[in-house]
N, C-alpha and C positions, 0 to 999 in steps of 0.2 A: 757633470754632477747632476743626479737625478732630483733636483730640488722642485718642490711642487708650488705653483703659483695659483692654480685653480683646482678646485676640489668637485668634480662633477660626478665622478663614479665613487661609490662606496668601497672601501677596503675590507679585507677580511679581518685584519688586525691593526690596532693603532697602539704603538709604543709611546709612552711619554717619558723622555729622559734618555739620553745617549752615554750614560755611564757603563760600568761593566755589567751591571744587570740587564740594562736596556739593549746592549750590544748582543748578548748572549740570546735575549728574547726575540730580537728582530731576525738574527741570522738562523735560528732554529725554527721560527714560524715560517720564514721564507723557505727554508730547506724543505719543509714539509708541505709546500704548495701553496702557501697563503700569499696573498698581496699585503704588504706591510707598509704602513706610514710611520716613520720614525720622527717624532717631534722632539726637536731639541732647541734650546735657548741660543745655542751657538754650534754650528756644524764643526768648526775648529776644535771644539772642546770634546768631541766624541772620544770615549775610551780614556779620558785624561786621568792620569795617576795623580790625584790632588794631594796625597800625603806621601808615604815613603816610596822610593824608588825599587821596590822588591816585590816579588810575588812568592808565595808558598810560605813555609815555616811549619812549626809542629802543629798537626791536624789540618792547618790550611793547605799544606803540601798534598794531604790525602783528598782534600776537596778538588785540588787542582788535577790529580790523576783521574778522579772519578768523572769530572767534567769532559776530560779528554777521552776516556773510555766510552762515554755516551755519544761522542761525536761533537762536542763543544769545542770552542777556538782557543780558549784562554792559554792552555799549555802550548800549543803550536806557536803562538805569539810570543810566549815567554822564551822558548827555544831560539827563536828568530833573533830577539832583541837582548838575549842574556849576555852579560859580560862578566859575572862571577857566579859559578855553581857550587853548592855545598850541601852535603847531607847532614842534616842535624841529628842529634841524639845517636851517634855512631857507637857509643859506648853501652848503649841500651839495646834492648831486643828489637828485632826486625820489625814488629808491629807498630812501634812508635817512631822509627825512623822516618824522616821526611825531607823532601828538597826545599831549599830556599835560595832563590836566584835574585841577584841584583840585576837589574835591567837598564837599559838605555831608555829612559822614559819617551824621549821623542821618537825614537825607532819604533817602540812599542806601539804608540799611538798612531804613527804613521801606517804601520802594518795593518793594525785591526781597522783603521778608517778606509783603507784600500779595499778590505773584504766588503765592508758595508756598501761602498760605492759601486763594487762589481756585482754584488747581489742582484740579480735580475729583477727580483720582485720587491726590492726595498727602495722605498722613496723617502726622501728627507724633506722636511719642513722646518724652518726656522720660525719659532714663534712660542708664546706661552699659553698653556691650557688654563682656561679660568673655570670650565663646567664640565662635568661628565653628564651626557645625555642618555635618556631612556626612551623606549618605545615599548609601551606596556610594562612589562615587568623586567625586560631585559635590556642591558646596556647597548646603546645604538651608536655611540660616537662621542665627540667633543665638540666644545666651542672654544675658540681662541679668544684672547683678550682683545684681538682686533676686530672680533665680531664674527668672524668666518666660522662655518660649521664644516666638520668632516665626519663622515658617517662610516661606520664599521659594523662588524658582528661581534667583535670582542675588542675591549681595551685593557692594556697592561700598564699600570703605573709604577714607574721606576725612578722617581725624582731625587733620590739620594738625600743630601742635607739641605735641598733648595726650598722645602715648604717652610715659608715664613722664617728663613734662616737669618740669624743675627749673630755677626761677628764681634768678638769683645777683645780689645787689646788695653788692659789697665782699666781705667774709668770710661774709656772711649768705646762707643758701639755703634755699629751701622748695619743696615739691612743688606744682606748678601748671602748668596748660596755656597760660594767660595770667595776668598779675598780677590776683589776686583771683579766679580761676576753677580749679576742681579739675582735677588731671590724671587721665588714664585709666590706671589702674595694672595691669590684668590682661590687656588685649588682646595685649600683646606676646608674653606667655607663650604664649598661644593660637597665634599665628602661628609662633612657634619650634617648637611642638609638631607644626606642620603641615610643618616642614621648611625654613622661610624663613631665609636669613641676615639678621642684624639689624646695623645700624651705628648711629652716634650722630653728631648734627651740632648746631651751635650757630647761633643767631641773636640779634638784640638789637633794642632800640628805645630811642629817645632820650627825655629828659625831657619832661614836660608842665609848662609854666610858667603861673603865675598872670598873666593878661592885666593886671590893675590894677597889677602891679609893675613893668611894662615902661614905659620912657620912649620912646615912638614917635616924639616930636618930633625926636629926634636920629638916627633910623633911616631909611634910604633904602626907598622903596617900589618895589615891581616889579608890573607888571600883565600880563595876558594879552592875546592879540592883540586889536586894535580891531574887526576884523570877522572873528569866529571862524567855523568851520565845525563842524557836529555830528560826532560820531564814529560815529554809527549811520546806515546807508543808509535806515532806516525812519523816522527822526524827521522829522516833517512841519512842525510849528511850532517855531521855534527863536530866541529872543531872551534868552539868558542874562545874568546880571549879570556884571561884570568886577571882581570884589573883589581887593583888593591882597594881596601877600605882602610880607614885610620882609627885607631882607638885612643881615646883620652879619657880622663877621670876628673870628676868634680872633687872638690877638697873641702876642709873646714872654712876657708875664706868664702868660697862659692856659697855654701850652706848658710853662713852668717848673713850674707847679703839677702838671700831669699828669706830666711826667717825675720829679719828686720823689716822686710817690705811686704810680708804675705798678706797683710790686710788690704793691699792694693790689688791683689789678684781677684778677679771678679768671682772666682768660686768661694773665696773666703770673705769677701766683703758682703756677700748676699746678693749682688748684681745678678749672678747666674743662680736660678733656683733649680734648673734641670740636672739630673743625674748623669755623670760621666762614666767611661769605661773603667771598670775595677782593675782589669788586667792589663791596662795600657795607662798608667797613671802619669800625671803631670810631673814636672819636676818639683812643683810646689808640694804635691802630695808626697812624693818620695821623702823630701827633707822632712815634712811634718809627721808623716806616719812611720818613718823608719830612722827616727832621730838618732839611734845608736850606731848607724853606719857613717863611717867617716868619708865614704866617696861613693859615687855611682858612675857607672860606665857609660860613656857617650860614644856612638860611633858615627864617624863622619864619612858620608858616601856621596860619590860623584852622581848627579841626577842624570846626565847624559854625557855622551863622548865630547870631550872638549868643553864641558859646561864651565862657566866661569863661577857658578854658585853650587855650595855644598849643603847637602842635608844634614842636620843634627839629630841623628836617631838617638831617642832616650831623653831628650831635652824638651818635650812638649810643654808649652807654657802660654798663659795669657796675662803674665805681668805686664806693667808698662814697658815699652820698648827700651827706655833708658835703663831700666833696672835689668831687663834681659841681657843687655850690652855689658853691662857692669859686672854681672855674675859671670858671664862668659869669659871675660878678660882675665879672671883668676885662675883660668885653667892653662896649663903648660902648653905653648904652641899657639894660644889664642889671645895673647896678650893685647895685640893690636887689631884684633878681628873687627870687621864692620859688616852690617847687613845689607843683604839684598832686600830682605823682608823679615819683619819680626815674627815670632810665633804667635798664634792667636787660637782663641777658643771660639767654637760655634755652637749656637743652640739652634734646634730645628724641631718641627712637628714630626710624629710618627704615628702609625696606626697600630695599637696593640694587635698582634697577629693572631690571637685566639678567635678574632672575628673572620678567619680564613679557613677554608677546607684544606685537605692534605694536598690539593691540586694548585693551592695558592689562590684560588678563586674565591671571591667573597661569598660568605654564607647567605647574606641577604640580598645581595645584587648580582644575579646571574650574568655572566659574560664579562664581568669585571674582575681583574686580577692584579694582584699586588707583589712586588719583588724587590729585594735589596734593602737599602738602609731605611726605607720607609716602614719596614717590618720590624725595625728595632735592632738590626744587626750592625755589626762594624766589620770592615776589612773588604778588600777587592774580591776575595776568593768566595766568602759567604754570599756576597752580592751576585756574582757570576753564577754560582750554583743555583740560586733561587731564580735568576733569569731564565737559564736553561730549562728549568722544570715549568716556569710559568708560560714560556713560548710554547713548549710541546702541548701543554694542557689547553692554551689558548687556541692552538691549531686543532686540536682534538675536538674542542667544543664547536668550532666553526663547521667541521666536517662530521658532526655528530658521532665522533668516536668515543670509545670509553676513556675513563681518566687514566693517566699515568702516575702511579705512586711508587715510591722506593720505600721499603720497611727499614727499621733500625738495624735488622741483622744483615741487610743487603748492603748498605752504604752509609758513610758519614753524611751524605746529602739527606739520606732518610732520617737520621738522628737530628739534624740541624732543623729539618721542617717539622718533624714530630714534637721537638722542643719548644719551637715558636708557636705552635697552634694549641699546645695542651699546658704549657707553663706561663706564669706571669713573667712578662718582660718588663722590668723596671729599671733597667740599666742596659746599655749597649750590649748585644750578645756576641760572643766570639766563641768560635769552635776550639775545643781541647780534646784530646785523646781520652781524657777521663771521662767525658760526657758519653762515650760510646761503650756500652756494656759488652759488645761483641767485637772489642777492638783486635783481639788476636786474630780473627778471621778478616778484618778490614784493613788490609795492608796496601801500601802504595804499590807493592810488587805485584799484587794480584787484582788490581782495579780491573785490568782488561779481562782477566778471567771471569770475574763477577759480573761485569756490566756490559762488556761489548756486544753479547747476544742481543741484549735489549737495545742498545744503540741502532744495532742492524735491524731489529725487527721493527722499530719506530720509523726508520728511514733516515736517520742521521748519519749513521756510521757507513761509509762506502763498502761495498762488497769486497773490493780488492784488499782493503785494510783489514777487514774482518778475517778473510782467509789468512793473511800474513799472521795475525794474532793466534789463530787456531793451529797454524804450523808450529808456532812456538810452544802452545800448550801441548801440542802432541809429543814434542820432545820431552816435556817435563813428565807427562804422564807415562811415556814410554820407559824412562829411567825408573819411575817409582813401580811400575808393573815388573820390570827386570829385577829390581831389588827384591820384591816379595817372592818372585818365582825362582830367584837365584840365577837369572840369565843376566846378560850384559845390558839389558833395555836398549835394543837396537832400535834405529829409527823405523823399522817395520813393526814393533810392537803394537798391539791393539790400543786404539785412542779411546780414553774415557772422557766423556763429555764434562764441561764444567758444571754441568747442572746435577750430575749425579755422582760426581767424584767423591770419594771417602779418602782423605789423605793417609797415606801408610804411616805406621810407626813402629815398623819392624826394626829388630835390633841390626838386621843387615843394612837398612837404609841409614840408620844413625851411624854405624861405622863407616860407611862409604863417605859421610860428610866430614868424619874425623881424619880419615886416611888420605883424602884428597882424590878419591877415585871419581867424585862428582865432577870436579874440575877437568879430570883426565877424560871422562866420557865425553863431556860436552866439546872439549877442544878437538877430540878427534873427529868429530862430525864436520865435514868441510861446509855443509849448508849453514853452520852457525856463524853469524858475522861478528865482528868485534862489539857492537852494541847489543845484540841478541844475547851474547855470552853473559854480560853482567845481569841482564834481566832474568835469564834462566837459571843462573848459578844463584842469585839472591833468593829467587822464589823457591828453588828446591831446599835450600837451607832452611827457610821459614816454614815450609810445609812440614818437613821432618821434624823440626824443633817442637813445633805447636800441636802436632797431630792428637796427642792424647788429651790435651786440654780441650781443644776443639770438639772432640768426640763428646765430651762431658757436657760442654756447652749445648751441642745440638740436642741432647736428651731434654734439656730444659726447655730449648726454643719451641718444641712442639706444643707445650702448654700455653706459651705466650702467644703463639699464632692462632690458637682457638679463640682467645679474646679478640684478637685484631679482625677476625672474620665475622665476629658477631655485630651485625649493624644495629644502630639505635634508630628508631624512627625519627624522622626530621622533627616533628612537633610533640616529641615525648614531653610530658608534664612531670618534671622532677619535683616540683612542690607538692604533687598529690601523692608522691611515694614516701610515705611517712616513716618507712623502715631505714630511710637515709638520713644521715646526720644533718643538721640544719646548714652546717658549713658546705656540705658535699651538694646539698640542693642549690644553694646560692651559686657555687662555683660552676657547677654543671650547667645551671641555667644561663650562665654568661658565656661559657666556652661552647656549649652545644657540640660536644664530641660526636663524631660519625660512627665510632665503634667503641665496644666495651673496652678494647684495649687502650684506645686514646683516653678514655674515662679513667682508666686506673692510673694513668701518668699525670693527670691534673692535680696540682698542688692542693693540699688540703683534704683530698679523697683518700680515705683509708681502705684496707684490704677487706674489712668488714662492710664498708659502704659498696664495693665491688661484688662481693659475695651476694648482698641483698639485691642489688641492681640485676645481676645474672639471673636470679630467680624470677624476678618480675618480667625481664626480657623473654625468658624461657617459656612463660605462660602466655605471652602476647601472641 
């Protein structure tokens, strides 16, 4: 283990925190040639899945596939440790279908930790950071609580829920970053001293139940897909298990217990003042806000192979532990259930992300980057996506390379970061397909087509992997060319690059998808493997189905890109621009957008404000 005891030499990049954001940051910066010091409060907790034992989901699965296409690690680890694979939204269009994978938590963590330990340029340090250090105007390292100083050219903060974390169970509360782990107490003060605005958010996690106390004989099982596909384009061998989950439902008795004791919940008693996630409500919120519903579904999931504890998805709560237990025992199959650990809520500090550039670098502190839950997001996938982008840009800043950005029309990652830096984050941000206006083009089946050339150009995606992806794309393009020309679309058909390909919408192509000739054409090609067949078939279907709609979308996109290319001077005086509304002047002065496009997406800024601003910028 490459743990550091002395800090004689400066590092290129320091990463604070070893969660999903921190891991992707450290590995990407290292792969790009940086020496990296990963500082964690516990080496054994690196890549820990502190909440649900699953990766992916609606829109989250899109982020997962994009991380993979750029050369990140999350999808590879997911395929390695997955025990139940499922495609969600199968009854809907291909643009909103996404993978959701139940994983073996311990296997996932072990796999990721092995990559971190094997990375030749990543060094581990157990400790707590108390201060961010500066030399002149640029971030130059950190000071630990122990007093030791570590120097670097860039620092990436990825501390999750650990910044002044406070755990709540009923009226009891204690300082912690997660249950049983210490909170980071001093770093917030350091960030405030640098001029950062700080907010407070809340999240929660459900109880863990003793497996031996559950009567599984009366509970319905649910499984993953019978013929699953991997989440990573790089996965070669794939024959995962298909382990069950179990479905139970709350009832009127459950709800009565919760209603009678809701004043004991910290969220309702006023003990917690921070805002929680709107789209992942606690069981208290479900019962209170949806009082007309007689029941709510609860999913019981095994946290790792042979685990003696069971995760209760859908029952996040911070009620007193005895009330939690009493409510659960009203559910069929759980009449004698006992806890390994009760559910709890956690409050933590976050940095409103409008203070960051699109590279996730601080606008006021060069060389300092922030990624993950510290930016107000929730979820493993959102954190990992930010970690990847921050890691790339931290490395680029070290080597004086240009910024790496993804636009909203290029990737869900682009949507995620643009939303964070231009909109008010007043509750934990979660990605949804509805947030992406270009979602017809941003499918899990074409993430490799959209982004692999960027991953290769950066230096994260191996050349061999890129060439395999291009072979698959050549077969897709060959079929489309063949349809348009009336030929069979043989493997020798001319290749159309992913950068200039205009999807066909000919009647011949549409007919081919209906009569099965798409499948027949792919299957007769001996070079197409079983794994490639699924990828090629699904993407061909999506391209042909969405082609006319995407064509219209592209016509509108050119206007949007014009605004995104028009830069706003760093020290632009919004209050001197009297043609802007007062609200626009106030919001833009706080957010400090980098481009006119970003300015147009700031809440409270109207189209007339943007028209006025564009005139002023045009004269500058």
